[in-house]
C-alpha positions as a printed Julia matrix, in Angstrom:
642×3 Matrix{Float64}:
   0.0    0.01   -0.02
   1.42   3.37   -1.08
  -1.34   5.74   -0.03
  -4.75   5.85    1.66
  -7.52   8.47    1.49
  -9.43   8.92    4.72
 -12.51  10.57    6.17
 -13.82  10.0     9.67
 -17.01  10.86   11.58
 -16.67  11.42   15.35
 -18.54  12.25   18.48
 -17.57  14.6    21.32
 -19.55  16.78   23.74
 -16.88  19.46   23.36
 -17.7   22.2    20.8
 -15.22  21.7    17.93
 -15.74  25.17   16.45
 -15.0   26.97   19.75
 -12.36  24.69   21.29
 -10.42  23.19   18.38
  -9.74  19.61   17.57
  -7.04  19.01   20.2
  -9.42  19.83   23.09
 -12.3   18.19   21.21
 -10.56  14.83   20.84
  -9.29  14.93   24.43
 -12.85  14.82   25.84
 -13.56  11.6    27.84
 -16.6   10.88   25.64
 -14.71  11.34   22.35
 -15.23   8.47   19.89
 -14.48   7.7    16.25
 -17.82   6.53   14.82
 -17.06   5.85   11.15
 -13.81   5.35    9.28
 -14.12   5.71    5.51
 -11.07   4.93    3.45
  -9.7    4.0     0.02
  -6.4    2.17   -0.32
  -4.41   3.06   -3.44
  -7.47   4.45   -5.21
  -9.59   1.4    -4.78
 -13.24   1.11   -3.74
 -14.15   3.17   -0.68
 -14.85   1.07    2.42
 -16.61   2.24    5.55
 -15.77   0.73    8.95
 -18.69   1.11   11.34
 -16.64   1.46   14.57
 -19.68   2.67   16.55
 -21.36  -0.68   15.94
 -18.29  -2.72   16.88
 -16.49  -3.14   13.57
 -12.65  -3.13   13.78
 -10.13  -1.38   11.57
  -8.3   -3.9     9.42
  -4.77  -4.69   10.57
  -3.26  -3.43    7.29
  -5.05  -0.07    7.75
  -3.7    0.35   11.3
  -0.26  -0.55    9.93
  -0.62   2.04    7.14
  -1.64   4.73    9.65
   1.51   4.08   11.66
   3.81   3.8     8.67
   5.99   6.67    7.61
   6.15   5.26    4.06
   2.37   5.27    3.41
   0.92   8.67    2.47
  -2.3    9.55    4.21
  -4.71  11.93    2.47
  -7.64  13.78    3.97
  -9.52  17.04    3.54
  -8.44  19.15    6.56
  -6.02  16.35    7.46
  -5.21  17.93   10.83
  -8.61  16.76   12.1
  -8.18  13.15   10.97
  -4.57  12.93   12.18
  -5.23  14.38   15.67
  -8.42  12.39   16.2
  -6.83   9.13   15.0
  -3.83   9.79   17.25
  -6.17   9.77   20.24
  -8.06   6.79   18.86
  -4.9    4.73   18.39
  -3.08   6.04   21.5
  -0.08   7.24   19.52
   1.15  10.5    18.02
   0.94  10.17   14.22
   3.82  11.91   12.5
   2.54  14.66   10.15
   5.38  14.07    7.67
   3.4   11.31    5.95
   0.12  13.21    5.85
  -1.21  15.26    2.98
  -4.12  17.69    3.13
  -6.46  18.1     0.1
  -7.71  21.38    1.64
  -4.16  22.77    1.58
  -3.89  21.63   -2.03
  -7.05  23.62   -2.86
  -5.82  26.71   -1.0
  -2.43  26.5    -2.74
  -4.34  26.86   -6.01
  -6.61  29.67   -4.78
  -9.64  27.34   -4.61
 -12.32  27.24   -1.89
 -11.48  26.04    1.6
 -14.47  23.73    2.03
 -15.12  20.32    0.53
 -18.6   21.36   -0.62
 -17.48  24.56   -2.33
 -14.38  22.94   -3.84
 -16.52  20.19   -5.43
 -18.93  22.8    -6.83
 -16.18  25.01   -8.32
 -14.41  22.02   -9.84
 -17.76  20.8   -11.23
 -17.27  17.33   -9.89
 -19.87  14.79  -10.98
 -20.21  13.38   -7.43
 -20.31  16.1    -4.78
 -20.6   16.29   -1.0
 -24.06  15.18    0.17
 -26.07  18.14    1.46
 -27.79  16.08    4.18
 -24.49  15.66    6.02
 -24.91  18.68    8.32
 -28.22  17.37    9.62
 -26.79  13.88   10.22
 -23.77  15.34   12.04
 -26.17  17.22   14.35
 -27.91  13.93   15.12
 -24.96  11.59   15.69
 -21.82  13.72   16.28
 -23.19  16.3    18.73
 -25.18  16.06   21.95
 -28.79  17.16   21.59
 -30.18  20.32   23.22
 -30.56  18.39   26.46
 -27.0   17.19   26.42
 -28.04  13.64   25.5
 -26.4   11.44   22.86
 -28.29   9.7    20.1
 -27.1    6.1    19.56
 -26.95   4.71   15.97
 -29.21   1.79   16.75
 -32.1    4.13   17.67
 -32.2    5.63   14.17
 -31.02   2.89   11.81
 -32.18   4.5     8.57
 -30.44   7.8     9.32
 -27.33   5.88   10.38
 -27.16   4.14    7.01
 -27.4    7.53    5.34
 -24.59   8.77    7.58
 -22.42   5.89    6.36
 -23.19   6.83    2.76
 -22.31  10.43    3.58
 -18.95   9.31    5.05
 -18.22   7.25    1.95
 -19.14  10.1    -0.4
 -16.74  12.46    1.39
 -13.86  10.09    0.64
 -14.98   9.87   -3.0
 -15.17  13.65   -3.33
 -11.7   14.09   -1.81
 -10.3   11.57   -4.24
 -12.08  13.25   -7.16
 -10.5   16.58   -6.16
  -7.06  14.92   -6.15
  -7.64  13.52   -9.62
  -8.83  16.89  -10.87
  -5.76  18.7    -9.52
  -3.15  16.13  -10.38
  -1.69  18.39  -13.08
  -0.96  21.11  -10.54
   0.89  19.39   -7.68
   1.87  21.05   -4.44
   5.7   21.19   -4.28
   7.39  18.81   -1.87
   8.87  21.85   -0.1
   5.38  23.08    0.82
   4.48  19.66    2.2
   7.61  19.83    4.38
   6.43  23.23    5.59
   3.0   21.77    6.35
   4.58  19.07    8.48
   6.57  21.75   10.34
   3.35  23.73   10.85
   1.58  20.62   12.24
   4.41  20.02   14.71
   4.1   23.59   15.98
   0.34  23.15   16.32
   0.88  19.83   18.14
   3.4   21.42   20.53
   1.09  24.22   21.54
   1.79  26.99   24.02
   1.05  27.1    27.77
  -1.23  29.59   29.53
  -1.41  30.76   33.12
  -4.84  29.42   34.18
  -5.11  31.64   37.28
  -4.6   34.78   35.21
  -7.14  33.62   32.65
  -9.85  32.67   35.2
  -9.39  35.8    37.27
  -9.41  38.05   34.22
 -12.79  36.59   33.2
 -14.2   37.19   36.62
 -12.76  40.71   37.0
 -14.01  41.68   33.57
 -17.53  40.53   34.36
 -17.46  42.42   37.68
 -16.12  45.61   36.07
 -18.71  45.55   33.28
 -21.49  45.09   35.84
 -20.3   48.2    37.66
 -20.11  50.12   34.36
 -23.59  48.91   33.39
 -25.08  50.04   36.71
 -23.47  53.46   36.33
 -24.91  53.8    32.82
 -28.36  52.87   34.09
 -27.98  55.46   36.8
 -27.0   58.19   34.33
 -29.49  57.34   31.59
 -32.43  55.81   33.41
 -32.57  53.17   30.63
 -33.56  49.56   31.33
 -30.84  48.37   28.93
 -28.23  51.05   28.25
 -26.3   48.45   26.13
 -29.18  48.6    23.59
 -28.0   50.62   20.61
 -31.51  51.72   19.85
 -32.29  52.93   23.38
 -28.92  54.64   23.8
 -29.08  56.44   20.43
 -32.5   57.84   21.34
 -31.25  58.94   24.76
 -28.27  60.72   23.15
 -30.48  62.22   20.45
 -32.81  63.68   23.1
 -29.76  65.55   24.33
 -28.83  66.9    20.92
 -26.26  64.27   20.04
 -27.49  62.48   16.94
 -25.17  59.51   16.11
 -26.02  57.25   13.17
 -23.69  54.64   14.63
 -22.26  53.79   18.06
 -19.22  52.0    16.67
 -15.72  52.43   18.14
 -14.62  55.08   15.71
 -17.82  57.06   15.95
 -17.76  57.05   19.76
 -14.08  58.14   19.78
 -14.86  60.95   17.39
 -17.85  62.19   19.38
 -15.83  62.23   22.62
 -13.61  64.93   21.09
 -16.42  67.44   21.18
 -19.11  66.26   23.55
 -19.13  66.97   27.34
 -21.23  66.36   30.42
 -23.35  63.28   31.06
 -23.36  62.33   27.37
 -19.52  62.21   27.38
 -19.46  60.08   30.52
 -22.01  57.64   29.05
 -19.97  57.35   25.86
 -16.78  56.73   27.86
 -18.55  54.05   29.89
 -19.74  52.45   26.64
 -16.22  52.65   25.26
 -14.78  50.88   28.33
 -17.42  48.13   28.43
 -17.02  47.46   24.73
 -13.59  45.82   25.05
 -14.6   42.67   23.14
 -10.99  41.5    23.0
 -11.29  40.34   26.59
 -13.37  37.47   25.17
 -10.06  35.88   24.18
  -9.61  34.82   27.79
 -12.81  32.81   27.46
 -11.48  31.24   24.25
  -8.35  30.26   26.15
 -10.33  28.66   28.92
 -12.46  26.65   26.51
  -9.59  25.41   24.33
  -6.82  24.65   26.81
  -5.83  20.97   26.96
  -5.36  18.87   30.09
  -1.63  19.7    30.3
  -2.3   23.47   30.33
  -1.38  24.12   26.67
  -3.47  25.46   23.83
  -2.96  23.73   20.51
  -4.03  24.17   16.88
  -4.11  27.98   16.74
  -2.43  28.28   13.3
  -4.04  27.62    9.94
  -1.49  26.71    7.35
  -1.96  28.54    4.04
  -4.88  30.46    5.49
  -4.24  33.43    3.11
  -3.8   33.45   -0.62
  -0.12  34.45   -0.23
   0.59  31.3     1.82
   0.71  33.23    5.05
  -0.79  31.73    8.17
  -4.06  32.83    9.65
  -5.04  32.11   13.25
  -8.0   30.53   14.93
  -9.38  29.8    18.44
  -7.62  32.67   20.33
  -6.76  34.6    17.16
  -3.19  35.56   17.92
  -2.96  37.66   14.75
  -5.06  40.48   16.21
  -4.08  40.67   19.9
  -4.27  44.1    21.53
  -0.93  45.72   22.14
   0.33  46.36   25.64
   1.33  49.9    26.59
   1.16  49.72   30.36
   4.46  50.93   31.87
   3.94  48.7    34.88
   2.75  45.62   32.99
   4.09  43.08   35.47
   2.44  44.86   38.4
  -0.97  44.87   36.68
  -0.5   41.21   35.78
   0.39  40.25   39.38
  -2.68  42.06   40.68
  -4.92  40.03   38.34
  -3.2   36.83   39.38
  -3.81  37.75   43.0
  -7.43  38.71   42.14
  -6.91  42.1    43.84
  -9.86  44.02   42.41
  -9.58  46.9    44.85
  -5.97  47.63   43.9
  -6.8   47.38   40.23
  -9.66  49.88   40.58
  -7.41  52.25   42.53
  -4.44  52.07   40.16
  -6.09  51.62   36.76
  -8.99  53.79   35.62
 -10.19  51.35   32.95
 -10.17  47.7    34.13
 -11.5   46.17   30.84
  -8.74  47.98   28.93
  -6.1   46.84   31.43
  -7.28  43.27   31.11
  -7.23  43.62   27.32
  -3.57  44.74   27.44
  -2.73  41.75   29.59
  -4.05  39.12   27.13
  -0.57  38.39   25.67
   0.79  37.86   29.15
  -1.45  34.87   29.7
   0.91  32.85   27.42
   3.83  31.52   29.43
   6.79  29.15   28.93
   6.87  25.92   30.78
   8.62  25.85   34.16
  12.33  26.39   33.97
  12.16  27.82   30.43
  11.97  31.29   28.95
  10.49  32.87   25.84
  12.64  34.45   23.13
  10.53  36.61   20.87
  12.21  37.62   17.59
  10.87  39.27   14.5
  11.97  40.66   11.19
  12.5   44.44   11.14
  10.44  46.21    8.46
  10.31  42.99    6.41
   7.87  44.16    3.71
   9.72  47.44    3.21
  12.96  45.49    2.76
  11.46  42.92    0.39
   9.85  45.53   -1.92
  13.09  47.57   -1.98
  15.03  44.43   -2.96
  12.48  43.27   -5.48
  12.17  46.66   -7.21
  15.88  47.54   -6.94
  15.14  50.79   -5.06
  18.84  51.4    -4.31
  18.6   54.26   -1.85
  16.4   52.08    0.32
  18.82  49.17    0.12
  21.6   51.52    1.2
  19.51  52.82    4.08
  18.83  49.27    5.3
  22.53  48.31    4.88
  23.54  51.29    7.08
  20.91  50.54    9.7
  19.09  53.79    9.08
  15.61  54.6    10.35
  13.51  53.98    7.21
  10.93  56.64    8.17
  13.65  59.31    8.48
  15.36  58.07    5.29
  12.04  58.15    3.41
  11.21  61.67    4.64
  14.73  62.88    3.75
  14.35  61.48    0.21
  10.86  62.91   -0.19
  11.61  66.46    1.02
  15.31  66.77    0.05
  16.59  67.65    3.54
  18.27  65.65    6.28
  15.78  64.17    8.76
  16.77  62.83   12.17
  14.5   61.29   14.79
  14.36  63.75   17.69
  16.79  65.92   15.73
  17.05  68.17   12.67
  13.8   68.27   10.71
  12.46  65.61   13.1
   8.92  66.85   12.55
   9.06  65.42    8.99
   9.59  61.87   10.23
   5.89  61.51   10.95
   5.09  62.31    7.32
   7.67  59.78    6.22
   6.15  57.16    8.5
   2.56  57.54    7.38
   3.72  57.57    3.74
   5.68  54.39    4.27
   2.76  52.63    5.93
   0.13  53.7     3.41
   1.64  54.12   -0.04
   3.86  51.1    -0.77
   1.16  49.2    -2.7
  -0.29  51.98   -4.88
  -2.23  53.69   -2.07
  -3.26  57.33   -2.49
  -5.1   59.92   -0.37
  -7.7   57.41    0.73
  -5.02  55.08    2.04
  -3.36  57.89    3.99
  -6.73  58.79    5.49
  -7.47  55.22    6.45
  -4.07  54.93    8.11
  -4.9   57.91   10.32
  -3.06  60.7     8.58
  -5.53  63.34    9.71
  -5.45  62.06   13.29
  -1.65  62.37   13.19
  -2.02  66.1    12.56
  -1.63  66.23    8.77
  -3.89  68.6     6.79
  -6.17  67.13    4.19
  -4.87  69.62    1.6
  -1.3   68.32    1.84
  -2.15  64.65    1.32
  -2.09  64.65   -2.54
   1.36  66.32   -2.46
   2.56  63.69    0.04
   1.5   60.92   -2.36
   3.32  62.53   -5.25
   6.47  63.12   -3.16
   6.57  59.5    -2.07
   6.11  58.16   -5.57
   8.74  60.57   -6.95
  11.18  59.36   -4.29
  10.46  55.68   -5.15
  10.47  55.47   -8.96
  11.62  51.78   -9.01
   8.75  50.71   -6.79
   6.27  52.67   -8.84
   7.68  51.05  -11.96
   7.35  47.63  -10.27
   3.57  48.15   -9.9
   3.17  48.8   -13.63
   5.64  46.14  -14.64
   3.86  43.44  -12.64
   0.45  44.58  -13.88
   1.66  44.5   -17.53
   3.22  41.08  -17.12
   0.08  39.62  -15.6
  -2.13  41.07  -18.37
   0.28  39.78  -21.04
   0.25  36.23  -19.65
  -3.58  36.21  -19.44
  -4.18  37.8   -22.86
  -1.72  35.62  -24.72
  -2.55  32.47  -22.71
   1.11  31.93  -22.19
   4.21  33.0   -20.29
   5.13  36.64  -19.77
   8.62  38.05  -19.48
  10.1   37.57  -16.03
  10.34  40.66  -13.92
  13.01  41.43  -11.37
  15.78  43.98  -10.86
  18.37  41.37   -9.66
  19.06  37.83  -10.91
  17.48  36.26   -7.8
  14.4   38.53   -7.81
  12.76  37.08  -10.86
   9.0   36.74  -11.2
   7.46  34.5   -13.83
   3.89  34.91  -14.99
   2.16  31.98  -16.64
  -1.4   31.25  -17.77
  -2.23  27.56  -17.79
  -5.55  25.7   -17.85
  -7.59  28.55  -16.41
  -5.04  29.68  -13.8
  -2.66  32.62  -13.64
   0.47  31.54  -11.77
   3.09  33.89  -10.42
   6.34  32.09   -9.67
   8.24  33.54   -6.75
  12.03  33.52   -6.22
  11.54  30.48   -3.95
   9.87  28.69   -6.9
   6.63  28.56   -5.0
   3.69  29.87   -7.0
   0.72  32.1    -6.35
  -2.47  31.09   -8.18
  -5.42  33.08   -9.5
  -8.49  31.17  -10.8
 -10.16  32.02  -14.13
  -8.36  35.36  -14.62
  -9.57  37.86  -17.19
  -8.19  41.21  -18.3
 -10.74  43.94  -17.8
 -10.71  47.67  -17.35
  -7.52  48.88  -15.68
  -6.7   45.58  -14.07
  -7.66  41.93  -13.98
 -10.49  39.88  -12.46
 -10.34  36.38  -11.05
 -12.41  34.09   -8.85
 -11.45  33.67   -5.2
 -12.57  33.31   -1.63
 -13.75  36.49    0.17
 -14.92  35.76    3.67
 -16.95  32.59    3.26
 -18.04  33.34   -0.32
 -16.61  32.29   -3.66
 -16.89  35.4    -5.84
 -15.4   37.51   -8.6
 -12.52  39.66   -7.34
 -10.56  42.49   -8.86
  -6.82  43.14   -8.83
  -4.19  45.38  -10.48
  -0.45  45.77  -10.62
   0.13  47.32   -7.17
  -2.24  44.85   -5.48
  -0.38  41.96   -7.1
   2.87  43.49   -5.85
   1.38  43.43   -2.35
   0.53  39.72   -2.75
   4.04  39.03   -4.04
   5.86  40.94   -1.32
   3.8   39.34    1.43
   4.38  35.89   -0.11
   8.12  36.42   -0.28
   8.05  37.72    3.32
   6.17  34.48    4.25
   8.84  32.38    2.53
  11.54  34.14    4.49
   9.7   33.42    7.74
   9.52  29.73    6.76
  13.25  29.78    6.04
  13.81  31.31    9.5
  11.69  28.55   11.07
  13.75  25.95    9.31
  16.96  27.62   10.43
  15.62  27.46   14.0
  14.16  23.97   13.76
  16.36  22.82   16.6
  14.38  25.02   18.99
  10.75  24.75   20.17
   8.76  27.32   18.22
   5.48  27.55   20.1
   3.79  30.37   18.19
   4.25  32.9    15.47
   2.43  36.19   14.8
   2.84  37.85   11.44
   6.67  38.07   11.07
   7.38  37.2    14.68
   8.5   33.91   16.23
   7.94  32.88   19.86
  10.46  30.28   20.99
  10.29  28.36   24.28
  13.86  27.5    25.23
  16.36  26.92   28.02
  17.45  29.91   29.98
  21.02  29.81   28.66
  19.99  30.06   24.97
  21.49  33.21   23.38
  19.13  35.89   22.07
  21.85  37.08   19.73
  22.24  33.69   18.18
  18.47  33.35   17.63
  18.31  36.7    15.88
  21.39  35.92   13.8
  19.86  32.61   12.6
  16.63  34.35   11.8
  18.36  37.1     9.86
  20.18  34.5     7.79
  16.85  33.31    6.36
  17.52  34.76    2.86
  20.4   32.37    2.25
  19.0   29.09    3.61
  18.19  27.03    0.55
  20.73  24.99   -1.34
  19.37  25.99   -4.76
  20.85  29.32   -5.9
  17.52  30.28   -7.52
  15.76  30.25   -4.17
  18.21  32.47   -2.38
  17.17  36.08   -1.89
  20.63  37.34   -2.81
  21.17  40.97   -1.88
  18.16  41.13    0.39
  19.19  42.82    3.65
  17.41  41.27    6.58
  17.55  42.16   10.24
  15.92  40.41   13.19
  15.43  41.97   16.62
  14.18  40.3    19.75
  13.9   40.11   23.48
  13.61  37.59   26.31
  10.62  37.4    28.6
   8.96  35.31   31.36
   5.54  35.77   29.71
   4.58  36.85   26.25
   4.37  40.61   25.64
   5.37  43.31   23.23
   8.74  44.76   24.01
């Protein structure tokens, strides 16, 4: 046996969507109900484990064998559940995920949608969701439905399980001409090991934060009732009417609108809006997510979704590490200790806004195991460095080589005068900063406004000039936008291969149209894929996932450059992970790695290994030659922002 395609149906009283598969499969009542499989493309068999059938010995041997490839759609679920079922840890190196294959090609992330888009003859059975509610979940009273009580539905559930394997195999046959590179499968195995390893939390901090937040919001709610006289001051409708009666007509009570109103309003209305602002710290709900998903050994697992974004970058789930609030408290440890001690009185005395304080402490709930420390290291200005290297913007390359502040260097280039942070012409650095953050991917006045240019003190009238100054200072990057757009259009229009684009030998980009896909080959040889592209208007259109929908999307040269730069940045992070594979990477956030290590591990060595990411691969073509990387980091006893 060379390979086996698998789909399983399971039962657990733990909510899979909220808690993740690791906590789900750890539940005492977890069971594998059905095991559908096909060996080497043969007829699909279904093993009815719930009714006493046993897995064949050769299938158990295949699951434990490193030489037999195991396929599944969202293979992390099957591998983790079967690890618990068999009482072993199944090595991810011999597992392949059809969902990852779909995402690599820009296709939908669900089995149902993928089958529809690929126009498969046999598709996922629509009745599956109802059958899962019957047999895989407790009912509304917490009771479990046994298969023998509903034999007809159980037979349909078995057919549903069989069909899922058939659909997965059909997808594999459909995509066989567009294989995922072996290097990406190695990256997938590395991702799975990081997810398996997990990261520890401080349960006392988490539990106390939940309690303190509830208490604080009750106090805020009572004060709002006292001020407004409303039965439910959290009701948007009631509160908008109350404010309107006092001359403050607000079409929305969103965060931005409340913050803007507080700049001009005063009196009771201002206090009520401030109370609403404080009680609206929804990020504190991450503590609840931690409590629900933590495993028996105190670690949270499975927070990273491999290839979650079109560029190949990770997205996060469960606790959503990618959008954690920053911490700006100068006495972070003191606030953390007070929460651990559950000292509400001291918190109320020292910190005006308890929900905001708890929000800033979310990161600190993540801790290394006893006797270890965290090293947190990240790439410095990674996207700015990559786009400078890719475009051949030499003054930027020189600034990075000299260790200059890129915001000062950009402002100096834009305005033709020396700019030093806290020094000569230092006031211009802010303009350089907002321009750098907003304009690198074709952004204009709207991008500056969205980035908060007006809040930073810039006048609306000077924004167009700022855009022109930045573009004039970066002619190679501006040319890159148009060059990439032209190459993409050429490949699509001619149904062929466009001229490679790149300012250095190792910064080549190849555009190819093939069988309804536009592929962009990166310096690493990994490819970005766009489905059913067409040239239209000023840019191109293609089909892709937006939210949960499969829809027609638009792109253009600068937007494609953004995809490319973020994809290359992702490849560099992967290279850094491989460089640091001898250490326990427990989490990663954007371009940052969190490493759990012995106390004598050198921060300098970690940063040096990370910064060497551009020269990792053996193949010359995959090296980012001339790309100037820098990694910075710090050590900590709990996760935080330095």
